C-alpha positions in Angstrom: -36.4 -14.1 -38.5 -37.6 -10.9 -36.8 -36.5 -8.3 -39.3 -34.7 -7.3 -42.5 -31.9 -4.8 -42.2 -30.2 -2.9 -45.0 -26.7 -1.9 -43.9 -24.7 0.2 -46.4 -21.8 2.7 -46.6 -22.8 6.3 -47.2 -21.0 9.6 -48.0 -17.6 7.9 -48.1 -17.2 7.9 -44.3 -20.4 6.6 -42.7 -22.7 3.6 -42.3 -26.4 3.7 -42.6 -28.8 1.0 -41.3 -32.4 0.8 -42.3 -34.0 -1.7 -39.8 -37.3 -3.2 -40.9 -39.0 -5.5 -38.3 -41.5 -7.9 -39.8 -45.0 -6.6 -39.4 -44.0 -3.4 -37.6 -42.7 0.1 -38.4 -38.9 0.3 -38.2 -36.1 2.7 -37.7 -32.5 3.4 -38.7 -29.2 4.8 -37.8 -26.2 6.7 -39.1 -22.8 5.8 -37.8 -19.4 7.5 -38.3 -15.9 7.1 -37.0 -14.6 10.4 -35.5 -10.8 10.4 -35.8 -10.3 13.4 -33.5 -12.3 11.6 -30.7 -10.9 8.1 -31.6 -14.4 6.6 -31.3 -17.5 5.7 -33.3 -20.8 7.7 -33.0 -24.2 6.4 -33.9 -27.5 8.3 -34.0 -30.7 6.2 -34.1 -34.3 7.2 -34.7 -37.4 5.1 -35.1 -41.0 5.3 -36.2 -42.2 5.7 -32.6 -40.3 9.0 -32.3 -37.5 7.4 -30.1 -34.0 8.6 -30.6 -30.7 7.6 -29.2 -27.0 8.6 -29.4 -24.3 6.1 -28.9 -20.5 6.3 -28.7 -17.8 3.6 -28.4 -15.4 1.5 -30.4 -13.4 -1.6 -30.8 -12.3 -3.2 -27.5 -10.0 -5.8 -29.0 -12.7 -8.4 -29.4 -15.9 -6.6 -30.4 -17.4 -3.3 -31.3 -19.1 -1.8 -28.2 -21.2 1.3 -28.2 -23.1 2.8 -25.3 -25.7 5.5 -25.0 -29.1 6.6 -23.6 -32.3 5.2 -25.1 -35.2 6.7 -23.3 -34.6 6.0 -19.7 -32.0 3.3 -19.4 -28.4 3.3 -20.5 -28.0 0.8 -23.4 -24.8 -1.0 -24.4 -24.6 -2.9 -27.7 -21.9 -5.3 -28.5 -21.2 -6.4 -32.1 -19.1 -9.5 -32.6 -18.3 -11.6 -35.7 -19.3 -15.3 -35.6 -17.3 -18.1 -37.2 -19.9 -18.5 -40.0 -19.5 -14.8 -41.0 -22.7 -13.6 -39.3 -22.6 -10.8 -36.8 -24.1 -11.0 -33.3 -25.6 -7.8 -31.8 -26.0 -8.3 -28.1 -27.9 -5.6 -26.2 -27.9 -4.8 -22.5 -29.4 -2.1 -20.4 -28.6 -0.5 -17.1 -30.9 1.6 -14.9 -28.1 2.5 -12.4 -25.7 4.4 -14.7 -23.7 1.3 -15.8 -23.1 -0.4 -12.4 -25.3 -3.4 -13.3 -26.3 -4.7 -16.7 -29.1 -7.0 -17.8 -29.7 -8.5 -21.3 -32.3 -6.8 -23.4 -31.9 -8.3 -26.9 -29.7 -10.7 -28.9 -29.8 -10.5 -32.7 -27.8 -12.2 -35.4 -27.2 -10.4 -38.7 -26.8 -12.8 -41.7 -26.0 -11.8 -45.3 -28.8 -11.8 -47.7 -29.4 -14.5 -50.3 -31.1 -14.3 -53.6 -31.1 -10.5 -53.8 -33.1 -10.1 -50.6 -32.1 -7.8 -47.8 -30.0 -9.1 -44.9 -32.1 -10.9 -42.3 -32.0 -10.5 -38.5 -32.9 -13.3 -36.1 
């Protein structure tokens, strides 16, 4: 396990994530579906002062959002696994999306025993 993550609905139309890596300071995001644009938007901030803005949506198989995070372009793909967990696969591109390389691969699992969801 690398982190705990509290993901919850907020304000009747959004999703908030509070990401808490083990032994380190964390970060979080606010996400919302924008009907007029027909896409999702996510704004991320973390304890190092980093921020990122992502947009995207459902591609028929997974939720995919893309945005700038510092220098590289970052693409995150969320897909549901057979056991009910959710995979978050991250890739980055330094050539404006022509080529992508893996940057992280997390699995969100529901919490047990009243603890927050874990991320591995």
